[in-house]
C-alpha positions in Angstrom: -129.5 -105.5 -77.1 -129.1 -102.0 -78.0 -129.7 -99.2 -75.6 -131.9 -96.5 -77.0 -130.6 -92.8 -77.3 -133.6 -91.7 -75.3 -132.5 -94.0 -72.3 -128.9 -92.8 -72.8 -129.9 -89.1 -72.6 -132.1 -89.7 -69.5 -129.2 -91.4 -67.8 -127.0 -88.5 -68.6 -129.4 -86.1 -67.3 -129.7 -87.9 -64.1 -125.9 -88.0 -63.6 -125.7 -84.3 -64.3 -128.5 -83.7 -61.7 -126.9 -85.9 -59.2 -123.5 -84.0 -59.8 -125.3 -80.6 -59.3 -126.7 -81.8 -56.0 -123.4 -83.3 -54.8 -121.7 -80.0 -55.4 -124.5 -77.8 -53.9 -123.0 -75.8 -51.1 -124.6 -75.2 -47.7 -123.9 -72.3 -45.5 -124.8 -72.5 -41.8 -125.7 -69.2 -40.0 -125.2 -69.8 -36.2 -127.3 -67.0 -34.8 -128.3 -66.0 -31.2 -131.8 -67.2 -32.1 -130.5 -70.5 -33.4 -129.1 -72.1 -36.5 -130.2 -71.5 -40.1 -129.0 -73.5 -43.1 -129.1 -72.2 -46.6 -128.5 -74.3 -49.8 -127.0 -72.2 -52.4 -127.7 -72.3 -56.1 -124.6 -71.8 -58.0 -125.9 -73.0 -61.2 -128.6 -70.3 -61.4 -126.8 -67.5 -59.6 -123.1 -68.2 -59.9 -121.8 -64.6 -59.4 -124.1 -64.0 -56.5 -123.1 -67.3 -54.8 -119.4 -66.7 -55.4 -119.8 -63.3 -53.8 -121.7 -64.6 -50.8 -119.2 -67.3 -50.2 -116.3 -65.0 -50.4 -117.9 -62.9 -47.5 -118.5 -66.2 -45.6 -115.0 -67.4 -45.9 -113.6 -64.1 -45.0 -115.5 -64.1 -41.7 -117.5 -60.9 -42.7 -120.8 -62.2 -41.4 -119.4 -63.2 -37.9 -120.8 -60.7 -35.4 -123.2 -58.8 -37.6 -126.9 -58.1 -36.6 -130.1 -58.6 -38.2 -130.7 -54.9 -38.7 -134.0 -54.8 -40.5 -136.8 -57.1 -39.4 -140.3 -56.8 -41.0 -142.5 -59.6 -39.8 -144.8 -59.7 -42.7 -142.0 -59.3 -45.3 -138.4 -60.3 -44.6 -135.3 -60.2 -42.3 -132.2 -58.6 -43.5 -128.5 -58.9 -42.3 -125.0 -58.8 -43.7 -123.4 -55.6 -43.0 -124.0 -53.9 -39.5 -122.3 -54.6 -36.3 -124.2 -54.3 -32.9 -123.0 -50.5 -32.7 -124.8 -50.0 -36.1 -121.5 -49.5 -37.9 -121.3 -50.6 -41.5 -118.7 -53.1 -42.2 -116.5 -52.5 -45.4 -117.4 -54.3 -48.4 -116.0 -55.4 -51.8 -117.1 -53.9 -55.1 -121.0 -54.4 -56.0 -121.9 -57.4 -58.2 -124.2 -57.5 -61.2 -127.8 -58.3 -60.7 -128.6 -62.0 -61.4 -132.4 -61.6 -60.9 -134.4 -63.4 -63.7 -132.6 -66.8 -63.2 -135.8 -68.6 -62.5 -135.5 -68.4 -58.6 -138.4 -66.7 -57.1 -138.7 -64.6 -53.8 -141.0 -67.1 -52.0 -141.1 -67.9 -48.2 -137.6 -69.3 -47.2 -135.8 -68.0 -50.2 -132.6 -65.9 -49.7 -131.8 -62.8 -51.9 -129.3 -60.1 -52.2 -130.3 -56.6 -50.8 -129.4 -53.7 -53.0 -130.1 -50.0 -53.4 -132.2 -48.4 -56.2 -129.2 -49.2 -58.5 -129.8 -52.9 -59.6 -126.1 -53.6 -59.6 -125.4 -52.5 -56.2 -125.5 -55.6 -54.1 -122.4 -56.3 -51.9 -122.7 -58.1 -48.6 -126.2 -57.6 -47.3 -129.0 -60.3 -47.9 -132.5 -61.0 -46.8 -134.6 -64.1 -46.0 -138.1 -63.8 -47.4 -140.5 -64.7 -44.5 -143.6 -64.8 -46.9 -144.1 -65.1 -50.6 -142.9 -61.7 -52.1 -143.7 -61.9 -55.9 -143.4 -58.0 -55.9 -139.6 -58.5 -55.6 -139.4 -60.7 -58.7 -138.3 -59.4 -62.1 -141.2 -57.9 -64.0 -143.2 -57.2 -60.8 -140.6 -55.0 -58.8 -141.1 -51.3 -58.9 -138.0 -50.9 -61.1 -138.8 -54.0 -63.1 -135.5 -55.6 -62.3 -136.1 -57.6 -59.1 -133.9 -59.0 -56.4 -131.6 -61.8 -57.1 -132.5 -65.1 -55.1 -129.5 -67.3 -54.7 -130.6 -70.0 -52.2 -133.2 -71.2 -49.8 -133.4 -72.1 -46.3 -133.3 -75.9 -45.8 -133.1 -76.1 -41.9 -134.1 -73.4 -39.5 -137.3 -71.6 -40.8 -138.4 -71.8 -37.0 -135.4 -69.6 -36.3 -136.4 -67.4 -39.2 -140.0 -67.2 -37.8 -138.5 -66.5 -34.2 -136.5 -63.5 -35.6 -139.3 -62.2 -37.7 -141.4 -62.0 -34.5 -138.9 -60.0 -32.7 -140.0 -56.6 -31.2 -138.4 -53.8 -33.3 -137.7 -50.1 -32.6 -137.0 -47.1 -34.9 -133.4 -45.8 -34.2 -133.1 -43.4 -37.0 -133.9 -43.1 -40.7 -131.5 -45.8 -41.6 -132.7 -48.2 -38.9 -136.5 -48.1 -38.8 -137.1 -51.9 -38.1 -134.2 -52.7 -35.8 -134.8 -55.5 -33.2 -135.0 -54.0 -29.6 -132.7 -56.7 -28.6 -129.9 -57.5 -31.0 -129.9 -60.7 -32.9 -126.5 -61.5 -34.2 -124.8 -64.0 -36.6 -122.3 -65.5 -34.3 -120.6 -67.4 -37.2 -121.2 -68.3 -40.8 -119.6 -71.4 -42.2 -119.6 -73.4 -45.3 -121.0 -76.9 -44.5 -120.1 -78.6 -47.7 
């Protein structure tokens, strides 16, 4: 009996998909509010994932706070210590928005300035669907690069988004009144 080319192609596609999932990396953020697990998508955002993993492996995120919390928008972290000092960063990375990953609830994206290619270490978790951050809809048309999704701990994200915030100065207008820290970020697999 001959195996059809269609069946062989389907089998190859399944093996490729299984390989992709087997290689998918998960980062665990152990925070003062609980644990959050993020599955990274290196296939669609390879430079962004490599950048994020380099910061995780260097211990950059250990001891930083969630410094921007907007309950009906997103929670942001990745660069500030509890005394509101910015940690040094590596060179910015090119924008990988437009990769098919959308800014929906639970997605994780890189924060950046008005320069689309300015993302370094800061990232945010969308707490609602934010189509206005996707390419073509964002104010600059370029969007924000999603590179992963929360797979465990959305209840922790929701706890953080509900935190009381204060305005400290122009740079910190949505700062949790009680600091919420990432104690440790680790690569799970």
